C-alpha positions as CSV (number, residue, x, y, z in Angstrom):
1,K,-33.2,48.3,-34.2
2,V,-33.7,44.8,-32.8
3,F,-37.2,45.8,-31.6
4,F,-38.1,47.2,-35.0
5,E,-37.0,43.9,-36.7
6,I,-39.0,41.8,-34.3
7,T,-42.2,43.9,-34.6
8,N,-41.7,44.1,-38.4
9,M,-41.3,40.3,-38.6
10,S,-44.5,39.8,-36.6
11,S,-46.4,42.2,-38.9
12,S,-45.2,40.3,-41.9
13,Q,-46.3,37.0,-40.5
14,Q,-49.7,38.3,-39.7
15,T,-50.3,39.4,-43.4
16,D,-49.0,36.0,-44.7
17,P,-51.2,33.4,-43.0
18,Q,-49.9,29.9,-42.7
19,P,-51.7,26.7,-41.8
20,S,-51.9,26.1,-38.1
21,L,-49.3,24.0,-36.3
22,T,-51.8,21.2,-35.9
23,Y,-53.0,21.2,-39.5
24,L,-52.7,17.9,-41.4
25,R,-53.0,17.3,-45.1
26,P,-56.0,15.1,-45.9
27,E,-53.9,12.0,-46.5
28,V,-52.0,12.6,-43.3
29,A,-55.2,13.1,-41.3
30,A,-56.4,9.7,-42.7
31,L,-53.1,8.2,-41.7
32,K,-53.5,9.6,-38.2
33,A,-57.0,8.2,-37.9
34,R,-55.7,4.7,-38.7
35,L,-52.9,5.1,-36.2
36,D,-55.1,6.3,-33.4
37,E,-57.4,3.4,-33.9
38,F,-54.5,1.0,-34.1
39,I,-53.0,2.3,-30.8
40,E,-56.3,2.2,-29.0
41,N,-57.6,-1.1,-30.2
42,D,-54.4,-3.1,-30.7
43,V,-51.4,-1.6,-28.9
44,L,-52.8,-0.6,-25.6
45,P,-54.5,-4.0,-25.0
46,A,-51.1,-5.7,-25.8
47,E,-49.5,-4.0,-22.8
48,E,-51.2,-6.5,-20.4
49,E,-49.7,-9.5,-22.3
50,Y,-46.3,-7.8,-22.2
51,N,-46.5,-7.1,-18.4
52,E,-47.7,-10.6,-17.6
53,L,-45.0,-12.2,-19.8
54,M,-42.3,-10.3,-17.9
55,K,-43.6,-10.7,-14.3
56,P,-42.3,-14.3,-13.6
57,R,-39.0,-13.8,-15.4
58,S,-35.8,-12.9,-13.5
59,G,-32.1,-12.5,-14.2
60,K,-30.9,-13.5,-17.7
61,D,-34.3,-14.9,-18.5
62,R,-35.5,-11.3,-18.9
63,W,-33.2,-10.8,-21.9
64,T,-33.9,-13.7,-24.2
65,M,-35.8,-14.1,-27.4
66,D,-38.6,-15.8,-25.4
67,A,-39.0,-12.6,-23.5
68,I,-40.0,-10.6,-26.6
69,P,-43.8,-10.3,-26.4
70,P,-45.4,-12.5,-29.1
71,S,-48.0,-9.8,-29.7
72,L,-45.2,-7.4,-30.9
73,S,-44.6,-9.3,-34.1
74,K,-48.4,-9.3,-34.8
75,L,-48.5,-5.6,-34.1
76,Q,-45.7,-4.9,-36.5
77,Q,-47.3,-6.9,-39.2
78,K,-50.5,-5.0,-38.8
79,A,-48.7,-1.7,-38.7
80,Q,-47.1,-2.5,-42.1
81,H,-50.5,-3.5,-43.5
82,L,-52.0,-0.2,-42.3
83,G,-49.2,1.9,-43.8
84,L,-47.9,2.9,-40.4
85,W,-44.3,1.6,-40.9
86,N,-41.1,3.7,-40.9
87,L,-43.1,7.0,-40.7
88,F,-40.1,8.7,-39.0
89,L,-38.2,9.0,-42.3
90,P,-38.1,12.7,-43.3
91,P,-38.3,14.0,-46.9
92,R,-34.7,14.8,-47.1
93,L,-33.6,11.2,-46.4
94,V,-36.1,9.2,-48.4
95,P,-34.1,9.7,-51.6
96,H,-31.1,8.1,-49.9
97,L,-32.9,4.8,-49.6
98,P,-31.1,2.0,-51.5
99,A,-33.0,0.8,-54.6
100,S,-33.6,-2.5,-52.8
101,A,-35.3,-0.7,-49.9
102,K,-37.7,1.6,-51.8
103,S,-40.7,-0.5,-50.7
104,L,-39.7,0.3,-47.1
105,A,-40.3,4.0,-47.5
106,P,-43.2,5.4,-45.5
107,S,-46.6,5.2,-47.1
108,V,-46.9,8.9,-46.8
109,V,-43.7,11.0,-46.5
110,L,-44.2,13.3,-43.5
111,T,-42.7,16.6,-42.6
112,Y,-41.1,16.9,-39.1
113,R,-44.2,18.7,-37.9
114,E,-46.6,16.1,-39.3
115,Y,-44.6,13.3,-37.9
116,G,-44.5,15.1,-34.6
117,I,-48.3,14.9,-34.4
118,L,-48.3,11.2,-35.2
119,A,-45.5,10.5,-32.8
120,E,-47.7,11.9,-30.0
121,S,-50.2,9.1,-30.8
122,M,-47.5,6.5,-30.7
123,G,-46.2,7.8,-27.4
124,R,-49.4,6.8,-25.6
125,S,-47.9,3.3,-25.2
126,E,-44.3,2.2,-24.8
127,L,-45.1,-0.4,-27.4
128,G,-46.5,2.2,-29.9
129,A,-43.4,3.4,-31.6
130,M,-41.9,-0.1,-31.5
131,S,-44.9,-1.5,-33.3
132,C,-44.4,1.0,-36.1
133,N,-40.6,0.6,-36.3
134,C,-40.3,4.2,-35.1
135,S,-38.5,3.7,-31.8
136,A,-35.2,4.9,-30.5
137,P,-32.3,4.3,-30.9
138,D,-33.1,2.6,-34.2
139,T,-34.6,5.7,-35.8
140,G,-31.5,7.8,-35.2
141,N,-29.2,5.0,-36.3
142,M,-31.2,4.4,-39.5
143,E,-31.0,8.1,-40.3
144,V,-27.2,8.1,-39.7
145,L,-26.8,5.1,-42.0
146,L,-29.0,6.6,-44.7
147,E,-27.0,9.9,-44.7
148,F,-23.5,8.7,-43.9
149,G,-23.4,4.9,-44.4
150,T,-21.5,3.1,-47.1
151,P,-23.4,0.9,-49.6
152,Q,-22.2,-2.2,-47.7
153,Q,-23.3,-0.8,-44.3
154,K,-26.7,0.0,-45.8
155,E,-27.1,-3.4,-47.2
156,T,-25.9,-5.3,-44.1
157,Y,-27.6,-3.2,-41.4
158,L,-29.9,-0.5,-42.7
159,I,-32.2,-2.7,-44.7
160,P,-32.7,-5.2,-41.8
161,L,-33.4,-2.3,-39.5
162,L,-35.9,-0.8,-41.9
163,Q,-37.6,-4.3,-42.1
164,G,-37.7,-4.5,-38.3
165,K,-35.7,-7.8,-38.3
166,I,-32.9,-6.5,-36.1
167,R,-32.4,-3.8,-33.4
168,S,-29.4,-1.5,-32.7
169,T,-27.8,0.6,-30.0
170,F,-25.9,3.9,-29.7
171,L,-22.9,4.0,-27.4
172,M,-21.9,7.5,-26.2
173,T,-22.3,8.1,-22.5
174,E,-19.5,6.8,-20.2
175,P,-19.6,6.0,-16.4
176,Q,-16.3,7.6,-15.4
177,V,-16.7,11.1,-16.9
178,A,-19.3,13.8,-17.3
179,S,-20.4,12.8,-20.8
180,S,-22.5,15.9,-21.4
181,D,-19.1,17.4,-22.4
182,P,-18.0,15.1,-25.3
183,T,-14.4,16.3,-24.9
184,N,-14.3,14.2,-21.7
185,L,-15.0,10.9,-23.4
186,E,-12.3,8.4,-22.7
187,T,-13.2,5.6,-25.2
188,R,-10.4,5.5,-27.7
189,L,-10.3,4.5,-31.4
190,V,-6.7,4.1,-32.2
191,K,-5.5,4.0,-35.8
192,T,-3.0,1.2,-35.7
193,S,-1.9,0.9,-39.3
194,A,-2.3,2.9,-42.4
195,S,-2.7,-0.1,-44.7
196,V,-3.2,-3.8,-44.3
197,N,-4.3,-5.3,-47.7
198,G,-5.2,-1.8,-48.7
199,K,-7.3,-1.1,-45.6
200,A,-6.5,1.0,-42.5
201,T,-7.0,-0.8,-39.1
202,Y,-8.2,0.5,-35.8
203,V,-8.6,-0.7,-32.2
204,L,-11.6,0.4,-30.1
205,T,-11.3,0.4,-26.3
206,G,-13.5,1.8,-23.5
207,Q,-16.5,1.6,-21.3
208,K,-20.0,2.9,-22.1
209,W,-23.3,2.9,-20.3
210,W,-27.0,3.9,-20.7
211,S,-26.7,2.1,-24.1
212,T,-30.3,1.8,-24.9
213,G,-31.2,-1.4,-26.8
214,A,-27.8,-3.1,-26.1
215,M,-29.6,-5.7,-23.9
216,D,-32.1,-6.5,-26.5
217,P,-31.5,-10.1,-27.8
218,R,-32.2,-8.8,-31.4
219,C,-29.4,-6.1,-31.2
220,R,-27.0,-6.7,-34.1
221,M,-25.0,-3.4,-34.4
222,A,-23.7,-0.6,-32.3
223,L,-22.7,2.9,-33.3
224,V,-19.9,4.0,-30.9
225,V,-18.6,7.5,-30.3
226,A,-14.9,7.5,-29.6
227,K,-11.9,9.9,-29.5
228,M,-9.4,9.4,-32.3
229,E,-5.8,8.6,-31.6
230,Y,-3.0,7.8,-34.0
231,A,-0.3,5.3,-33.4
232,P,3.2,6.1,-34.6
233,G,3.5,5.7,-38.3
234,T,-0.1,6.6,-39.0
235,T,-1.5,9.9,-40.2
236,T,-4.5,12.1,-39.6
237,P,-6.9,13.0,-42.4
238,E,-5.3,16.5,-42.5
239,S,-1.7,15.6,-42.9
240,S,0.4,12.8,-44.3
241,S,3.3,13.6,-42.0
242,D,1.9,15.1,-38.8
243,T,0.7,12.3,-36.4
244,S,-1.0,14.8,-34.0
245,N,-4.7,15.5,-34.2
246,N,-5.8,19.0,-35.2
247,N,-6.9,21.6,-32.7
248,N,-10.5,21.7,-33.8
249,K,-12.4,20.1,-30.9
250,H,-15.2,19.2,-33.2
251,K,-13.0,17.0,-35.3
252,K,-11.5,14.8,-32.5
253,H,-14.3,12.2,-32.5
254,T,-15.2,9.4,-34.8
255,I,-18.3,7.1,-34.9
256,V,-17.7,3.5,-35.7
257,L,-20.1,0.7,-36.5
258,V,-19.5,-2.5,-34.4
259,P,-21.2,-5.7,-35.4
260,L,-23.0,-7.5,-32.6
261,P,-22.6,-10.0,-31.0
262,H,-18.8,-9.5,-30.9
263,P,-16.3,-11.5,-28.8
264,K,-14.7,-8.3,-27.6
265,V,-17.9,-6.5,-26.7
266,R,-19.5,-7.4,-23.4
267,A,-22.7,-6.4,-21.7
268,V,-21.4,-5.8,-18.2
269,R,-24.9,-5.4,-16.6
270,P,-28.4,-4.2,-17.3
271,L,-29.2,-0.8,-15.9
272,T,-32.4,0.2,-14.2
273,V,-34.3,3.5,-14.2
274,F,-35.8,4.0,-10.7
275,G,-35.9,0.2,-10.5
276,Y,-37.4,-0.4,-14.0
277,D,-35.1,-2.4,-16.3
278,D,-37.3,-2.0,-19.4
279,A,-36.6,-5.7,-20.2
280,P,-36.2,-7.2,-22.8
281,F,-35.5,-3.9,-24.6
282,G,-33.5,-2.0,-21.9
283,H,-30.2,-0.3,-21.3
284,A,-26.8,-1.6,-20.5
285,E,-23.3,-0.9,-19.4
286,V,-21.0,-2.1,-22.1
287,A,-17.2,-3.0,-22.1
288,L,-15.2,-2.6,-25.4
289,D,-12.0,-4.6,-25.0
290,N,-9.6,-4.0,-27.9
291,V,-12.2,-4.4,-30.6
292,Q,-10.4,-4.8,-34.0
293,L,-12.0,-2.8,-36.8
294,T,-11.2,-1.5,-40.3
295,Q,-12.0,1.6,-42.2
296,E,-15.1,-0.2,-43.5
297,H,-16.6,0.3,-40.0
298,L,-16.2,4.1,-39.9
299,I,-19.3,6.2,-40.2
300,G,-18.5,9.4,-42.2
301,G,-14.8,9.0,-41.9
302,E,-12.2,10.0,-39.2
303,G,-13.0,13.1,-37.2
304,S,-16.6,13.4,-38.4
305,G,-18.2,12.1,-35.1
306,F,-19.5,15.5,-34.0
307,K,-21.2,16.2,-37.3
308,V,-22.8,12.8,-37.5
309,S,-24.0,13.0,-33.9
310,Q,-25.6,16.4,-34.3
311,A,-27.4,15.2,-37.5
312,R,-28.7,12.2,-35.4
313,L,-29.7,14.0,-32.2
314,G,-31.8,16.9,-33.6
315,P,-34.7,15.0,-35.1
316,G,-34.5,12.5,-32.2
317,R,-35.2,15.2,-29.7
318,I,-38.4,16.1,-31.5
319,H,-39.4,12.4,-31.4
320,H,-38.7,12.1,-27.7
321,C,-40.7,15.2,-26.9
322,M,-43.8,14.3,-28.9
323,R,-43.9,10.8,-27.6
324,A,-43.6,12.2,-24.1
325,I,-46.6,14.4,-24.7
326,G,-48.5,11.4,-25.9
327,M,-47.9,9.5,-22.6
328,T,-48.6,12.7,-20.7
329,Q,-52.0,13.1,-22.4
330,R,-52.8,9.5,-21.5
331,C,-51.9,10.2,-17.8
332,F,-54.0,13.4,-17.9
333,E,-57.0,11.4,-19.1
334,L,-56.5,8.9,-16.3
335,M,-56.5,11.7,-13.9
336,L,-59.8,13.0,-15.2
337,Q,-61.3,9.6,-15.1
338,R,-60.2,9.1,-11.5
339,S,-61.6,12.5,-10.4
340,V,-65.1,11.4,-11.4
341,E,-64.8,8.0,-9.8
342,R,-63.6,8.8,-6.3
343,K,-65.0,10.9,-3.5
344,T,-63.5,12.6,-0.5
345,F,-65.3,14.5,2.2
346,G,-68.6,14.0,0.5
347,K,-67.6,15.3,-2.9
348,Y,-66.1,13.9,-6.1
349,L,-62.4,14.7,-6.4
350,W,-63.1,17.0,-9.4
351,Q,-65.4,19.1,-7.3
352,H,-62.5,20.2,-5.0
353,G,-60.9,23.4,-6.0
354,T,-57.4,22.0,-5.7
355,I,-58.1,19.3,-8.2
356,Q,-59.8,21.7,-10.5
357,A,-56.6,23.8,-10.4
358,D,-54.5,20.7,-11.2
359,I,-56.8,19.9,-14.2
360,A,-56.6,23.4,-15.5
361,D,-52.9,23.7,-15.1
362,S,-52.3,20.3,-16.7
363,F,-54.4,21.1,-19.7
364,G,-52.4,24.3,-20.2
365,D,-49.1,22.6,-19.8
366,I,-49.9,19.9,-22.3
367,Q,-51.0,22.6,-24.8
368,A,-47.8,24.5,-24.2
369,A,-45.6,21.5,-24.6
370,R,-47.4,20.4,-27.8
371,L,-47.2,23.8,-29.5
372,L,-43.6,24.4,-28.5
373,T,-42.6,21.1,-30.0
374,L,-44.7,21.6,-33.2
375,N,-43.3,25.1,-33.7
376,C,-39.8,23.6,-33.3
377,A,-40.7,21.0,-35.9
378,Q,-42.0,23.7,-38.2
379,Q,-38.7,25.6,-37.9
380,M,-36.8,22.4,-38.8
381,D,-39.1,21.9,-41.9
382,E,-38.5,25.4,-43.0
383,H,-34.8,26.0,-42.2
384,G,-33.3,22.6,-41.4
385,P,-32.2,21.1,-38.1
386,R,-29.0,23.1,-37.8
387,Q,-30.8,26.5,-38.1
388,A,-33.4,25.3,-35.6
389,R,-30.9,24.5,-32.9
390,Q,-32.2,26.9,-30.2
391,F,-35.7,25.6,-30.8
392,I,-34.6,22.0,-30.4
393,S,-32.6,22.8,-27.2
394,S,-35.5,24.8,-25.8
395,I,-38.1,22.0,-26.1
396,K,-35.6,19.5,-24.7
397,V,-35.7,21.6,-21.5
398,Q,-39.3,22.8,-21.4
399,V,-41.3,19.8,-22.6
400,P,-40.0,17.2,-20.0
401,E,-40.5,19.7,-17.2
402,L,-44.1,20.4,-18.3
403,C,-44.9,16.8,-18.8
404,I,-43.4,15.7,-15.4
405,G,-45.5,18.3,-13.7
406,V,-48.7,16.9,-15.3
407,I,-47.9,13.3,-14.5
408,D,-46.9,14.2,-11.0
409,K,-50.4,15.8,-10.5
410,A,-52.0,12.6,-11.9
411,V,-50.0,10.5,-9.4
412,Q,-51.2,12.7,-6.6
413,V,-54.8,12.3,-7.6
414,Y,-54.4,8.5,-7.6
415,G,-52.7,8.5,-4.2
416,G,-51.0,5.3,-3.3
417,A,-52.2,3.6,-6.5
418,G,-50.3,6.3,-8.5
419,V,-46.9,5.0,-7.3
420,S,-47.9,1.3,-7.7
421,E,-47.3,-0.9,-10.7
422,D,-51.1,-1.2,-11.2
423,F,-51.2,1.9,-13.4
424,V,-48.9,3.4,-16.0
425,L,-48.3,6.5,-14.0
426,A,-45.2,5.6,-11.9
427,K,-43.3,4.2,-14.9
428,A,-44.3,7.1,-17.0
429,L,-43.0,9.5,-14.3
430,A,-39.7,7.6,-14.1
431,N,-39.2,7.6,-17.8
432,L,-40.0,11.3,-18.2
433,R,-37.5,12.2,-15.5
434,T,-34.7,10.6,-17.5
435,L,-35.5,12.7,-20.4
436,R,-34.1,15.7,-18.6
437,I,-30.7,13.9,-18.8
438,A,-30.9,11.8,-22.0
439,D,-29.6,13.4,-25.2
440,G,-27.9,16.2,-23.1
441,P,-28.9,17.5,-19.7
442,D,-31.0,20.6,-19.2
443,A,-28.0,22.8,-18.2
444,V,-26.3,22.1,-21.5
445,H,-29.4,22.9,-23.6
446,R,-30.1,26.1,-21.6
447,Q,-26.5,27.2,-22.3
448,S,-26.9,26.4,-26.0
449,V,-30.1,28.5,-26.2
450,A,-28.5,31.4,-24.5
451,M,-25.4,31.4,-26.6
452,L,-27.3,31.1,-29.9
453,E,-29.6,34.0,-28.9
454,M,-26.7,36.2,-27.8
455,K,-24.9,35.3,-31.1
456,R,-28.0,36.5,-33.0
457,L,-28.1,39.7,-31.0
458,Y,-24.4,40.5,-31.4
459,R,-24.5,39.8,-35.1
460,S,-27.5,42.2,-35.6
461,M,-26.0,44.9,-33.4
462,F,-22.3,44.6,-34.0
463,G,-21.8,42.4,-37.0
464,T,-19.7,39.9,-35.0
465,D,-20.0,37.0,-32.6
466,P,-20.0,37.6,-28.8
467,P,-16.8,37.1,-26.9
468,R,-16.5,33.7,-25.3
469,S,-16.0,33.4,-21.6
470,K,-12.6,32.0,-20.5
471,L,-13.3,29.2,-18.0
């Protein structure tokens, strides 16, 4: 039965041709042409200024407003002029823009698939997405505020983020627990009173790390994932008399918006990725010391943290993968260039069979990564992020592995220069390795894919979900 359904589906697809995964509407193709020219002629040359600006800086001097590359503001102004601003906003969220922010909508509203193609172009430089106001974690945080934020939250934080005037951070991972299992999180949001001047009050306490953007001197807000607890005399959303939380593990977390800087929020230290601190934009360990909040700081209400997080992470994983492919394509091009410049044993590098094999394998791996990701984006366009979960989890595993393999081959072709700071290769390899951990490690995503596929099989064969293993 299952085989018949699969073959029948394939036959139906063959008789109902669709545009290719790389097809772009004419207006989007024109937009991509402008973006490609902008990245090549403006963004890539600005990397040298950025690197030279950071070289003499040390310690706290790396995290000041003076450390922000002056060229970044110019790039952002030009990106807005070219219509390359806020392109990440998907069609389903554009109608949620406040009336005062309609002018900040993308010049062309893109599908997930179309944006994926443009995100690859941005990914060629670490300044690319930033120049177009399409960089993490701001994109995910803006999507959360658009979908779940209150009018006041949108006015105070969303609009300045859309304008590129401020930055933000997302605090989930914790140093003391395996945070890939969110039930382990120890940061607590305690509801301390049901009403003070008509408002509930809360206290937030905990330790977070790998908080991307928290070290940025322009960071003005944090979205924090915490476990809900209820002090005596307060109530859960489900009951006016029962002070215990319900048994649904997906309703035990809440996301709160914390204004920054805050006297009770402290950046403990900047974190490095294989020695790279990504200053002045980087990651931090953050201490939350009895942060006093009210219900105005909640995102989506008590117990909605899981739902909000999933809405945020799905599109973000597409963005990460396509940007990774963009950087990988750049590294592949560097490998090709090196192979026609250097000789060993009387032959150019490209004339050696081993290098030819690396070139061929790298070409195929990039094609595979690109098409896997665009197919995932197409599934999201057609069925929504929730129905495309196995595709999202699959690319989150496969794409970083494919890209790491390509960049590693490029490093090998460059030899000692490949692991130096003279070329982009070493930093690209370090950043790509983190992608196998960020937004959920490979093992979790593999488990998700397997469970979703088994659920699909069980429902088609038995009309029920598969039994869950008791661990």
